N, C-alpha and C positions, 0 to 999 in steps of 0.2 A: 410373585415376579420373577422373571428371568434376568441374568446379567452376564456381563462379559468380564473376565477377569484379564487384565494386562499384566502378567506375573515376571517379577524380576528384572524389570527396565531400569535404566538409567534415567532417573527423572529429573529434568533440566527446567529450573526457574529462575527468576531473577535473583533468587537467594543463593543459588549454587546447585550441584549435582548430586543426587543421592539415590541410592538403588531402592526400589520398593515395588509395590503392587497397586493397582488401582481397579476398583470394581465400577463398571459403567451399568446403568440400568435405568429405563424410561427416558433415555436421552440426556442423562446427567451423569456428573462425576458423584458417585455415593459413598465411596469408602476410598481412603488413601492411607496405605500400611507401609511404613519404612522399615528397611531391614535392620536398622540400627537398634531398634527396640527390643526389648526382652521377648522372647517365644515368638519371633516374627512368622515362622511357618505356621505355628499353632493358631495364630491370630488370623492369618489368611484362611485357613480351613474352617475355623468358628465363623469367620464372616461368610464365607462360601455356604454355609449350612442354612444362612438366613433366606436364600433363594431357592425357588423351585427348580431352577436348572442354571449352570453355570458353564459357559463356553470358555475354557482357558487357552489363552495365547501366550505361549512362553517367549519372553523377550530378553533372556540374558544375553548380554553383550550388545543389545540395541539401545538407542537412545530414544526418549519420549519427550515432547513438550507440547504445550497448547499450540493448536493451530494458528495460523497467521491471522492478523487483521490488518487488511491492506484499505486504509482510509482513502486511497486516490488511484481510482482506476477509471478509465475510458472504455466501456463494453459497447459504445456506439449504437445502442438501441434507445429510442426509436430514430430512424430516418437514415441511418447509415450502416445498415445491416448486411450490406454486400461486403464490408470489410470483417465485421464481428457481430455477434449477438450474445444474450445473455447465457445461453445454452453452452455455446463453444468456449466462450471465454471463462465461464465458471468451470468448465473442465480443466482448462489450462491454470487455472488458479489452485485447484486440487492438486494437480502436478507439481506444482510449486510449494505445496505445503500450506496455502493459505486456505482459510475455512471460512473467513468472512470478509466481504469487500464492501466499499461505499463508492457508488458511481458520481462521477463528476457531471454537472448540468449542461455541458456544452454539447449537446445532442441536437437533432434537427427535428422538431423543433427544440429550443433550449428549454430547460427546466426552470422557469423563472416566475411561475404562478402556482396556486394551488391546483387549478385544473390540469396543467401539464404534470404536476407531481402525481396527482390521483391517476392520470393515465399510464404514467410510468410505473407505479406501484401494481397496477391491474394487469401490465403486461407479463409480470413475472410468473405467475401462475405456479406449476410444478415443475418449471423447466431449469431452475438454478441448481447446480450442484453444491454451492456454497451458500451460506446466510448473506443477504445482499439488503443493502440501505441505499439511501439516496441524499445527497447534498442539494441544496436549494440554490440558484445562482443569482447573483446581484447584477442588477443594471443601473443605469443613471436614473431610472424612473421607477422602480418598483420597491422602494425601501418600505412602504406602508403594507404592500403585499405580503413582504417577508415578516414583519412584525406580526401580522395577523396570523400567518401560518405557524410560527414558532410559539405563539401564545394560544393556539388552538381556537382561533375565532374563525376557522374555516372548516370544510369538510374533510381536511387531513386532520388526523389525531396527531397532536403535538408529538408524540412519541415516535412518530413515523418519519421525522425530519432530523437528518444528521447535521451538519454545519452549513455555514453560509460561505459560499465560495466567491471570491472576488478577484477578477484580472485586472491588476493593475498594469499590466503589459498585455498587449493583444496576442491571442494564441489562436489555435483551431477553434473555430466558434464564432470568433468575432464579438466577444462580450466584454469588451473594454470599459472599465468604470474609471472616469477621469474627472468627474465633478467633485470639487472640494467638499461640497456641502453633503453630497451623497456619501463619500467616504468618512466624513466626519459622524454621520448618522449610522453607518454600519459598524464603526468602531466603537460605538456606545452600546451595541448589543451585548448583553449579559446572559442571555438564556442559551446560547449555543457557542461553539467555538466559531471564530472566523478564519477562514482559510484563505491565503493570499499567495496569488502568482505574482512576484514582483520584478518586472522588467520596466524600465522607463522608457515610455514610446518614443519621445522626441529624439532621444540617444540613438535608438534603433534605426529610426527613420533617417538620420543624419548619416549614420555609418553605412546603411544600405545605398543611399544616394552616392556616396563616395565609391563604393564598390563597383556600382554600375558604370560610373565615370571611368574607373581604371579597367574594368573586364569587359564591358558590354554585357551581353547576354550569356557569356561563359564565365561567370563567377565560380571559383573552385570551392568545393564544399568545405575545405579547410579555413575559409573565410567566414564560416557561420559564428566561430568563437569570436571573431573581431567585430561582427555585425551586431549579433545579440551578446554585447561584450560585458566583460566583468563591471565596467563603469555602469551599463545600463541596470544590472542586477543590484549593485550597491546603493546607487541613487535612489531606487525605488525602495529597497529594504529599509534604508535609514528612515524614509518617510513612515512606512509601516511600522516600524519599531517605535519610533517617536509618538506615534499616535496610540499605540497600544500601551505605552508606559503612561501618557498622560491620562488615558481613558480607562486604564486598567481592563484591557480587553484580553479574553482568553484567545490569544493568537496563535496559528499555526502557520509558521513561515514555510510555504512548501517548497520542495525540490530544490534545497540548497546546493548551490554548484560552486560556491568560491571559498577561499580560506578568509578572505575579508568578512563575508557575512557570518561565518561561522564564529568568529571572534566577537562580532558585533552583538550576537545573540548571547554568547557568553557573559558580555559584560550587562546587556539588557535583562538577563534574567534575575540580576540583583535588584533591579527596580520593579520588576513584574515577574514573579516566578511563574505565572501562567502562560508565559511565552514558550511556544512549543516549536522545537527545531526538527523538521523533516528532510531526509534526503532520499534519494533513490539509489538502489544498487547500480544503476547506470553510471552515475558519478562516483561510485566508489570502485568501478571497474574499468571504464573506458577514460581515456584522456585525449588530448590533442593529436597525439602520434597516430591514433585510430582512424583519423578523417581520411588519410591517403588511401588506406586499406578499405574501408567500409563506405566512405562517400555519404550518400544520402541515407544509408542504413542506421547511421549515428548521428543524424540531424534530429535534434528534439529542442524543445524550449523549456528552460534555459538550454544554453547550449553546455556541450561538454567542454571543460576547461582544460587546465595544462595538469602534468603530472604532479606538480607541486600542490595544486588544489586537490587532487584526488588524496595525496597522502594526509594533507590537513584534515579532510574529511574522515579518512579512515582514523586518524588520532582522535578526532572529535567523537566517532563511535566508540572508541575504546575508553576514553576519559569521562563519558557520560553526558556531553553536550548534546549528542543527538539523542532525540528523544523516541522518534517513529520512523520506521521505514515505509515509505508508500512507493509503490512500484511506478506510478505514473503510465501504467500499461495502456499503450495508445496505438492500436493497429491500424496500419494502412496497407493495401495491397502492394506487391512489388511492383506492379505494372504503373502505379501512382509514384512510387518511390524513385521509378526510372527517368522521371523528368530532369529538367536543369534546375540549378539552385532555386531559382524563384517559383518554379512551379512544383518542385517536390514537396509534399507536405511533412511537416515536423511531427515526430512521434515514434516512439518504439515499442514493439511487442516484447514484453519482458517478464511478466507475472510468473510464468512457468520456471523462470531460472532463480526466483526470489530467495528461497531458503539455501539451494546450494551455493549461490553466490555469497550469502552471507557466511556459510560455514567456511567456504574457500577464503574470504577475507580474514575471518577469525583465526584460521590456521596459519596464514601469512604474516598476521601482525600479531600473533600470540594474544588474542582477544578471548577472554573466558566466555564460554557458550552461556553463563548467566546474562552477560550483556546483550546476548542475541535474543535470549528469551524476553528480556524487557523491551527492546525495541521492535521485535517481531509482533509481539501480541499484547503483552501486559499493559504497558504504557498506553496504548490506544484503547484498551478495555477500560482503564481508568478515565481517560480523557472523555470518552463518549457514554460512559455510565452503562457498559453492556455486563450482562452476566454470563459472559463467555471470555474465552482468551487467558483464562488461569488454569492451572492444574489447582483446584481448589474445591472441595465438597460444595455441592449445591449449584456449581457452574455448569454450563452446557458442556457435553461431552464431545467437544471438537478438538481432536487430537492428531498429532503427525509422528509417526514413528520412522526412524531413519537409521541407516547403518552408517555410523561415522567413519568407518574404515573403507567404505565403497566409494565408487567414483560415478558421477554423471556425465557422461560424454554427450555432449548436445549437437545434435543435428536438426536441420529444417524438417527433415522427415518425420521426426518424433513430436512435433508441435501439435497442440490441441487447438490452438487459436485458429479460426477460420482464414486469416491471413496467410498462415502456412511458412512463416519464416521467422527467424529471430536473429538480431546482431550478434548473439553468442554462439552461432553456428561454428562448430570446431572447436569450442572450449572444452576442457575436461576439468570438471569442477570436483571440490570436495564432498563426500557424503552422497548417499543415495537414498532417496525416499522410498519407503516400501509400503507403507499402510497409512491411510487417513480415514479418520471417523468424522463425520458431521452430525451433529446431533445423536451421538451414539450409534449411528447406522455406518458401515463400512461403504466408502465410496471409491477407495483405492487399494489395490491389493497386489503384491508382488510387483510393484513398480508400475502398474497400469491403472489407469482410471476405469471403474466398472460401469460401463455404458448403461444407462437405464437407471442408476441409482442416484437420483436428483431429490436429495433430502433437505435442501436448503430452506430456509424460512426468512420472512421479512425481519429485519432487525428492529429492536425496540430499543430507543436511546432515553437515558435518563442522565443528560449531562448536567 
């Protein structure tokens, strides 16, 4: 066997930072040798002798961690490929240090049946630069279909299904679930995580009508925070958390945007430790002050809230309440975003900035990189039962190497997403991603995605 030796890197895991060397072979992490042990260099040489040929990559001064697992993306395929597709968005993921993604079901048509899930699996082929899997979507009428899929009673192998996504507030794709009986049945699912988008529909509709009365057709984008309000988020999240506590659901509360919801999760974990807090880099970075500057470019659901909410989410990242980061990468064309408030769609392309934003937030808030390793990949690896996302022997060689002293100057011109823009345009972020491996194959080098190196695989879930 041949091998790749990643030599003298600063290896970052949820346990801390340690200098060492990693051998990659046949798509996996085969050996990890830490510099603190006796005869470190001798151990590296003797390990290298076991392989027919070894390519050594010297990484002194560079940081290395497991590639990100982003369980919350919208790659827009099928049906919306004028905005994005698996190939382009997986390249954007690589550039953001992400090596595995899970796509949400609100495509066109929506992924709400075994037949549509099979179609989605079949369309991947050899086009993805990252490992990819798919969530199944809930509706008011497909609970039996979901049970059959996750229990392996359809043509879809159960290991090919991620979580069950529930929209408790309407968003792009119009998959609102508002039947009490259906919600009760969904929250009784134990075989897979239940992922919820929590916004109270009645509150949003009332707020929107008030805004129309006040502004007519010229609603300012800064009103988005008041229309899709904190009250809408809190009311819906209370309902989800209560159900998850009573039914012992493995719940992922998606894209948390308010300080109140984060405190609710902190308390709820004491009654159900399987409650998972997810937030997005968008809520760690943007706040209400950005609506004036960015307008529709920062319109997403749930809405970006206040500077105080942003600070509370950063604190929750630091103290361990945030479990996972999901980008909620949701591309739209700028021409679509150019409409009025009611016509401009919600959603931001953001996956390419994931790791640099996290590194910047960590630097600004004095958060150890071990916390970033946990939320970026390791916790999601555990949640979904993946044999990847950790620097551990036997795990897939999905690895990101970055220069912590470097800078990422973001411009629209450098985006791999088909939509061709980012709300982070003009930002100067900490760290520079240099090299990315997916399944032991190099897909990014010298800060550039290597076109044609699409080595992603379909994810196998063992939740």
